[in-house]
N, C-alpha and C positions, 0 to 999 in steps of 0.2 A: 503495500499500499502509501503510494509519499501523498493523498493529499488527500486532505477530511474538508468540510463545512461545518461548523456548528457555529448556535447559538448562546448565549445569556444575557442575563439581564445585570441595571448594576443600579442602586440607587442614589439618591442627588445628595453622598457624603464625602468628606477628604478625602481623597486619595484609592476607592472603589472599583473603577478602573485599568486603576496606574497596579494594586496591588496582584491583579486579575493578568497582569499584561507579563506585572513580574514571574508567576506562577513556568506562565510562557516558554514566559525564555530561561529560568532557570533548567526545566527540562529537555530545553535542547528544541524547543518547537518553533519553527520559523513559518511569521504569517505571510500569507501572498497579500489579502484581500482584506479587510476592515473595514464593516460600516454601524453609521448610528443611526436606529429609528428613533426617533422617541414615542413611548407607548403613551397613542390615547386614555383623555381619562387622568393619566395620571403622571402631573405635574412632574417632570426637573429629571421621567425617570425613563431608560433608554435601553433601546435591544441594541443587541451589538452583535452581527452576521461575523463571522469571521473564519474564510479559507488556510489553512495550518498546513503544510506538508512537513508529511514526518519518514524520520530519515528507520528509527525505535521503534516498533507497534508499544516495544514496555512505557514507557517513557509518555509517549501520548496516554495511552493506560491510568498511569498514575497521573500526569498532570491533569487532569480533569477531575480524577479525585481529590486533588490538591487544592481546585477552583470551587467546588459545593459549596464547602464550608461559607464564602463571601458571596453569592448570587444564590438572589430565589429561584433562583431559573434557570437550567444549564440543558439541552440539547444535541443531540447530537445530527444531519440534518441531511447526513447521507457522508460515507466515505470508500474510497474506490482510486484506481489506480491509476496517477500522470498520465495523460493523454500527450501527444506528440500534438506540435503546432499546426497546425494546414497554411500557417502566415511563415512567409520564409524571409 
């Protein structure tokens, strides 16, 4: 597996996103893309969608478990092999 898409939410608290990004860095998970979207009806709360590149499946799984205490919502949208680009 070389790539996965995950999502998580964070509350508007000091350092909440930074903690999660630090965990991904600690477990050597590379972020290929990150996108934030406000959560309707929940002021200052955001959903983050992240594409990550994985070299070690065990480190990836450990990173997800390490993130869980810092977010009320964490999920995996998909796990798949990285394909070749059709654009050269």
